BAZADO-54802 format. One record per residue: residue number from 1; residue in one letter; x, y, z of N, C-alpha, C, O in turn. Coordinates in steps of 0.1 Angstrom, whole numbers, plus 5000, padded with zeros to 4 digits. Layout:
<nodes>
drenza,roti,n.east,n.north,n.up,ca.east,ca.north,ca.up,c.east,c.north,c.up,o.east,o.north,o.up
NUM,A,X,Y,Z,X,Y,Z,X,Y,Z,X,Y,Z
...
</nodes>
This chain:
<nodes>
drenza,roti,n.east,n.north,n.up,ca.east,ca.north,ca.up,c.east,c.north,c.up,o.east,o.north,o.up
1,M,5008,4988,5000,5000,5000,5000,5009,5012,5000,5019,5013,5007
2,A,5005,5022,4993,5012,5035,4992,5003,5046,4996,4992,5047,4992
3,T,5009,5055,5004,5002,5068,5007,5011,5079,5003,5022,5077,4999
4,D,5006,5091,5006,5015,5103,5003,5026,5104,5013,5035,5112,5010
5,K,5025,5097,5024,5036,5098,5034,5046,5087,5033,5057,5088,5037
6,F,5042,5075,5028,5051,5064,5028,5048,5055,5016,5037,5052,5013
7,E,5059,5052,5009,5058,5043,4998,5069,5032,4999,5080,5034,5004
8,H,5065,5020,4996,5074,5009,4997,5073,5000,4984,5062,4997,4979
9,A,5085,4997,4978,5085,4989,4967,5096,4979,4968,5106,4982,4974
10,T,5095,4967,4962,5105,4957,4962,5110,4956,4948,5103,4953,4939
11,F,5123,4957,4946,5130,4955,4934,5140,4944,4935,5148,4944,4945
12,Y,5141,4935,4926,5151,4925,4926,5161,4928,4915,5158,4930,4904
13,L,5174,4929,4920,5185,4932,4911,5194,4921,4910,5196,4912,4919
14,T,5201,4920,4898,5211,4910,4896,5224,4914,4904,5225,4926,4908
15,K,5233,4905,4906,5245,4908,4913,5253,4919,4905,5259,4928,4911
16,K,5253,4918,4892,5260,4928,4884,5254,4942,4885,5261,4952,4886
17,Q,5241,4942,4886,5234,4955,4888,5238,4961,4901,5240,4973,4902
18,V,5238,4953,4912,5242,4958,4925,5257,4963,4924,5260,4974,4930
19,E,5266,4956,4918,5279,4960,4917,5281,4973,4909,5288,4982,4913
20,D,5273,4974,4898,5273,4987,4890,5268,4999,4899,5273,5010,4898
21,I,5258,4996,4907,5252,5007,4916,5263,5011,4926,5265,5023,4928
22,K,5270,5002,4932,5281,5005,4941,5292,5013,4935,5296,5023,4940
23,R,5296,5008,4923,5306,5015,4915,5302,5029,4912,5310,5039,4914
24,L,5290,5031,4907,5286,5045,4903,5285,5054,4915,5288,5065,4915
25,A,5280,5048,4926,5279,5056,4939,5293,5061,4943,5294,5072,4947
26,R,5303,5052,4942,5316,5056,4946,5321,5067,4936,5327,5077,4941
27,E,5319,5065,4923,5324,5074,4913,5318,5088,4915,5324,5098,4914
28,K,5305,5088,4917,5297,5101,4918,5297,5106,4932,5292,5117,4935
29,Q,5302,5099,4942,5303,5103,4956,5289,5106,4961,5287,5116,4968
30,I,5279,5097,4958,5266,5099,4964,5262,5086,4971,5268,5075,4968
31,S,5252,5086,4979,5248,5073,4986,5242,5064,4976,5236,5068,4966
32,R,5243,5051,4979,5237,5041,4970,5222,5042,4970,5216,5041,4959
33,S,5216,5046,4981,5201,5047,4981,5197,5059,4973,5187,5058,4966
34,A,5205,5070,4973,5201,5081,4965,5203,5078,4950,5194,5081,4942
35,L,5213,5070,4947,5215,5066,4933,5203,5057,4928,5198,5058,4917
36,V,5199,5047,4937,5188,5038,4934,5175,5046,4931,5168,5044,4922
37,R,5173,5056,4940,5161,5065,4938,5161,5072,4924,5151,5073,4917
38,M,5173,5077,4921,5175,5083,4908,5172,5074,4896,5165,5077,4887
39,I,5177,5062,4897,5175,5051,4887,5160,5048,4886,5155,5047,4875
40,I,5153,5047,4897,5139,5044,4897,5131,5055,4891,5122,5053,4883
41,R,5134,5067,4895,5127,5079,4889,5129,5079,4874,5119,5082,4866
42,E,5141,5077,4869,5143,5076,4855,5135,5065,4848,5129,5068,4837
43,Y,5135,5054,4854,5127,5043,4848,5112,5047,4848,5105,5044,4838
44,I,5107,5052,4858,5093,5056,4859,5090,5067,4848,5080,5066,4841
45,N,5099,5076,4846,5097,5087,4836,5097,5080,4822,5089,5084,4814
46,R,5105,5071,4820,5106,5064,4806,5093,5057,4804,5087,5057,4793
47,E,5088,5050,4814,5075,5042,4813,5064,5051,4810,5055,5048,4802
48,E,5063,5063,4817,5053,5073,4815,5053,5078,4801,5043,5080,4795
49,E,5065,5080,4796,5066,5085,4782,5061,5075,4772,5055,5079,4762
50,K,5064,5062,4774,5059,5052,4766,5044,5052,4765,5038,5049,4754
51,E,5037,5055,4776,5023,5054,4777,5016,5066,4769,5004,5065,4765
52,K,5023,5076,4766,5018,5088,4759,5017,5085,4744,5012,5094,4737
</nodes>
């Protein structure tokens, strides 16, 4: 269940995807969770564009 105050989603990543996220987080000097949020937002934006 999602509300305007709390959202929870489960994503399953491959080991390579996890390693890529760790590497990118180190290179960009941002937290892994922030990077994952950015990736998810980009994915959602792409999906929304496809629907138009």
